[in-house]
C-alpha positions as CSV (number, residue, x, y, z in Angstrom):
1,M,-4.6,12.4,-11.9
2,D,-0.7,12.5,-11.8
3,Y,-0.1,9.1,-10.5
4,S,-2.2,7.5,-13.7
5,E,0.1,9.3,-15.9
6,C,3.5,8.1,-14.2
7,D,3.0,5.0,-13.0
8,V,4.9,3.0,-15.9
9,L,7.0,1.1,-13.4
10,A,3.8,-0.2,-11.7
11,R,2.3,-1.1,-14.9
12,E,5.6,-3.2,-15.9
13,T,5.6,-4.9,-12.4
14,G,1.9,-5.5,-12.6
15,E,2.1,-7.4,-15.9
16,A,5.2,-9.4,-14.6
17,M,3.2,-10.6,-12.0
18,L,0.4,-11.7,-14.2
19,L,2.9,-13.7,-16.2
20,R,4.0,-15.5,-12.9
21,L,0.5,-16.5,-12.3
22,E,0.4,-18.4,-15.7
23,W,2.6,-20.8,-13.8
24,M,-0.1,-21.7,-11.6
25,T,-3.0,-23.2,-12.6
26,L,-4.9,-21.5,-10.1
27,K,-8.6,-21.4,-9.7
28,P,-9.2,-18.8,-7.0
29,K,-12.6,-18.0,-5.6
30,V,-11.9,-14.7,-3.9
31,I,-9.0,-12.3,-4.9
32,L,-7.5,-9.5,-2.9
33,D,-5.8,-6.7,-4.8
34,A,-4.3,-5.2,-1.7
35,G,-3.2,-1.6,-2.7
36,C,-4.8,-1.5,-6.0
37,G,-3.8,2.0,-7.1
38,T,-5.4,3.2,-10.3
39,G,-6.9,-0.4,-11.2
40,A,-5.4,-0.8,-14.3
41,I,-3.6,-4.1,-13.4
42,T,-6.7,-5.0,-11.2
43,A,-8.8,-5.1,-14.6
44,Q,-6.3,-7.4,-16.0
45,L,-6.8,-9.5,-13.2
46,Q,-10.4,-9.7,-13.6
47,K,-9.9,-11.0,-17.1
48,R,-7.6,-13.7,-16.1
49,Y,-10.2,-14.7,-13.4
50,P,-13.4,-14.0,-14.5
51,E,-15.4,-16.3,-12.2
52,A,-13.5,-14.8,-8.9
53,N,-14.8,-12.3,-6.8
54,F,-12.7,-9.5,-6.3
55,I,-11.9,-7.1,-3.5
56,A,-9.7,-4.0,-4.1
57,V,-8.1,-2.2,-1.2
58,D,-6.0,1.0,-1.1
59,H,-5.5,3.9,1.5
60,S,-6.1,6.7,-0.9
61,P,-9.9,7.7,-1.4
62,D,-8.3,9.4,-4.6
63,M,-6.8,6.0,-5.9
64,L,-10.0,4.2,-5.0
65,A,-12.3,6.8,-6.8
66,Y,-10.3,6.5,-9.9
67,A,-10.0,2.5,-9.7
68,K,-13.9,2.7,-9.9
69,T,-13.8,4.4,-13.3
70,Q,-11.2,1.5,-14.3
71,C,-13.3,-1.5,-12.7
72,T,-16.6,-3.0,-12.2
73,G,-18.0,-5.3,-9.9
74,L,-15.7,-5.1,-7.2
75,T,-15.8,-4.7,-3.5
76,Y,-14.1,-1.9,-2.3
77,H,-12.5,-0.8,0.9
78,C,-10.5,2.5,1.6
79,T,-8.3,1.0,4.8
80,D,-5.1,0.1,6.1
81,V,-3.9,-2.9,4.3
82,A,-2.4,-4.4,7.5
83,A,-5.8,-4.2,8.9
84,L,-8.1,-5.7,6.7
85,P,-12.0,-5.7,7.4
86,L,-11.8,-9.5,6.1
87,S,-12.7,-12.8,8.0
88,D,-10.0,-15.2,8.8
89,Q,-9.1,-17.6,5.9
90,S,-11.5,-16.1,3.7
91,V,-9.2,-15.1,0.4
92,D,-7.6,-17.5,-2.0
93,L,-5.2,-15.3,-3.6
94,V,-3.5,-12.1,-2.3
95,F,-2.1,-9.6,-5.1
96,A,0.0,-6.8,-3.8
97,N,2.0,-4.7,-6.3
98,L,4.4,-2.1,-5.1
99,L,2.7,-1.6,-1.8
100,V,5.4,-2.8,0.5
101,P,7.8,0.3,-0.1
102,W,5.2,2.4,1.4
103,H,4.3,0.3,4.6
104,A,6.6,0.8,7.4
105,D,6.0,-2.8,8.9
106,V,6.2,-5.4,6.8
107,A,5.9,-7.9,9.3
108,S,2.4,-6.6,10.1
109,L,1.5,-6.9,6.5
110,L,2.6,-10.5,6.3
111,R,1.0,-11.6,9.3
112,E,-2.4,-10.0,8.1
113,W,-2.3,-11.5,4.7
114,K,-1.3,-14.9,6.0
115,R,-4.5,-14.3,8.3
116,V,-7.0,-13.7,5.5
117,L,-5.3,-16.6,3.3
118,R,-7.1,-19.9,3.2
119,E,-5.2,-23.0,3.8
120,D,-3.0,-23.1,0.2
121,G,-3.7,-19.6,-0.5
122,L,-1.2,-17.9,-2.7
123,L,0.4,-14.9,-1.7
124,I,2.1,-12.9,-4.6
125,F,3.9,-9.3,-4.4
126,T,6.4,-6.9,-5.6
127,A,9.1,-4.9,-3.2
128,L,12.0,-2.5,-3.8
129,G,15.3,-3.4,-3.2
130,P,18.5,-1.4,-2.3
131,D,19.7,-0.7,-5.6
132,T,16.5,1.6,-6.5
133,L,17.4,4.9,-7.1
134,K,21.2,4.6,-6.6
135,E,21.9,7.3,-9.2
136,W,20.5,9.8,-7.1
137,R,21.6,8.6,-3.3
138,A,24.2,11.4,-3.0
139,V,21.5,14.0,-2.8
140,L,18.3,11.9,-1.5
141,S,18.3,11.4,2.2
142,E,16.4,8.3,3.3
143,E,13.5,10.2,4.6
144,V,12.1,10.7,1.1
145,L,12.8,7.5,0.2
146,P,10.2,4.4,0.0
147,L,10.8,1.4,2.0
148,L,14.2,-0.5,0.3
149,V,14.4,-4.2,1.4
150,D,17.0,-6.6,0.9
151,M,15.8,-9.9,-1.2
152,H,17.2,-12.2,1.6
153,D,15.2,-10.2,4.2
154,V,11.7,-10.7,2.4
155,G,12.6,-14.6,2.2
156,D,13.1,-14.7,5.8
157,G,10.2,-12.3,6.8
158,L,7.7,-14.9,4.8
159,L,9.2,-17.9,6.7
160,Q,8.9,-16.1,10.1
161,A,5.2,-14.9,9.1
162,G,4.4,-18.8,8.5
163,F,4.3,-18.9,4.9
164,T,5.9,-22.0,2.8
165,D,7.7,-22.4,-0.5
166,P,8.9,-19.0,-0.8
167,V,10.1,-18.1,-4.4
168,L,12.0,-15.0,-4.7
169,D,13.6,-13.4,-7.8
170,V,15.0,-9.8,-8.3
171,D,14.8,-7.7,-11.9
172,H,16.2,-4.4,-12.6
173,Y,14.6,-1.5,-14.8
174,T,16.2,1.7,-15.7
175,M,14.2,4.6,-16.9
176,T,16.0,7.6,-18.7
177,Y,15.1,11.2,-18.6
178,R,16.1,14.3,-20.9
179,D,14.0,16.6,-19.0
180,Q,15.1,17.0,-15.5
181,E,12.0,18.8,-14.4
182,K,10.1,16.0,-15.5
183,L,11.9,13.4,-13.9
184,I,11.5,15.0,-10.6
185,H,8.0,15.8,-11.2
186,E,7.2,11.8,-12.0
187,L,9.4,10.6,-8.8
188,Q,7.2,12.6,-6.7
189,A,3.9,12.3,-8.4
190,S,4.6,8.4,-8.1
191,G,5.5,8.9,-4.5
192,M,9.1,7.3,-5.2
193,I,10.7,10.6,-3.2
194,G,9.2,13.2,-1.1
195,S,8.2,16.3,-2.4
196,R,11.1,18.3,-0.7
197,L,13.5,17.5,-3.5
198,S,14.2,20.3,-6.2
199,C,16.1,20.7,-9.4
200,E,18.6,22.4,-7.9
201,K,19.6,19.8,-5.2
202,T,19.8,17.2,-8.2
203,N,22.3,19.4,-10.5
204,T,24.9,17.6,-8.8
205,V,23.7,14.7,-10.4
206,P,25.9,14.2,-13.4
207,M,24.2,13.2,-17.1
208,T,25.4,10.5,-19.2
209,E,27.3,10.7,-22.4
210,E,23.9,10.8,-24.2
211,G,22.6,13.3,-22.2
212,T,20.4,11.7,-20.1
213,W,19.5,10.8,-16.5
214,P,19.2,7.0,-15.6
215,V,16.6,6.1,-12.7
216,T,17.4,2.2,-11.6
217,Y,14.6,0.4,-9.7
218,E,15.5,-2.9,-8.2
219,V,12.3,-4.8,-8.1
220,I,11.8,-8.0,-5.9
221,Y,9.5,-10.4,-6.9
222,A,8.1,-12.7,-4.3
223,H,5.2,-15.3,-3.7
224,A,4.7,-18.0,-1.1
225,F,1.9,-20.3,0.2
226,A,-0.4,-20.1,3.4
227,P,0.2,-23.2,5.1
228,P,-1.4,-26.3,4.3
229,K,-3.9,-28.4,6.1
230,R,-2.6,-29.9,9.2
231,D,-3.1,-33.3,8.7
232,E,-0.8,-32.9,5.4
233,V,2.1,-31.4,7.7
234,S,4.1,-33.5,10.0
235,A,7.1,-32.1,12.3
236,S,10.0,-34.1,13.5
237,E,11.5,-34.1,17.0
238,D,13.8,-31.4,16.2
239,G,11.2,-29.1,15.3
240,V,11.8,-29.3,11.6
241,V,8.2,-29.1,9.2
242,R,7.9,-31.6,6.5
243,I,5.7,-31.1,3.7
244,P,5.1,-34.2,1.5
245,L,6.6,-33.8,-2.3
246,A,3.1,-35.1,-3.4
247,H,1.1,-32.3,-1.9
248,L,3.5,-29.5,-3.3
249,R,2.8,-31.0,-6.8
250,Q,-0.8,-31.1,-6.1
251,R,-0.5,-27.5,-5.2
252,M,1.4,-26.2,-8.3
253,R,-1.0,-28.0,-10.5
254,G,-3.8,-26.2,-9.0
255,Q,-5.6,-29.4,-7.6
């Protein structure tokens, strides 16, 4: 499977997400891996939470078939991640690694994830920022690019969807290639660009002094919580929602 041979970025960002989960002493009973891809990171999630029940969702039958060779004991669904066949408030953790760039309606994704998350459930995901593929913008049209979003827009979207305590940060990854054909093949196989880009078109992109072509990815890491129980939330007359500090501390401790 071509994708499994060129998913370096997805593995890197997935492992970075796992490190972020170490900051929280979560004990999720049900975990949704939204856009599980090859299942490589799903398998690591299983090791992290061996007592949890896992639901793996992807829109690609080929991806799910491959994931089934990597992971056992999961419930699989081949479906749109914005229309999940799951009950309301049935999931404790939604994990979505580099799914957002391939979904046109981010707001619908966030609404659906909030619907399936239990009170105080955690959403953690990655997206691609506007600096992604910046070296190649002169030869890339918008129609061949994945969805690129600004970190501040992601934060606003989380709040508008009803999530609380959003935390976002950005990291940049740069990969270098000496073989231009391999570069284009991997960008296409990973879904980063459409299939209509050719080597002839990319010849206008200059090499570095070292004789390589760089490819930059701006990765946005985000996590937020589903709203707590109503009796733990109070709203003032001005409409501002206030959550007790003690409740936030308990949440981060997993209590």
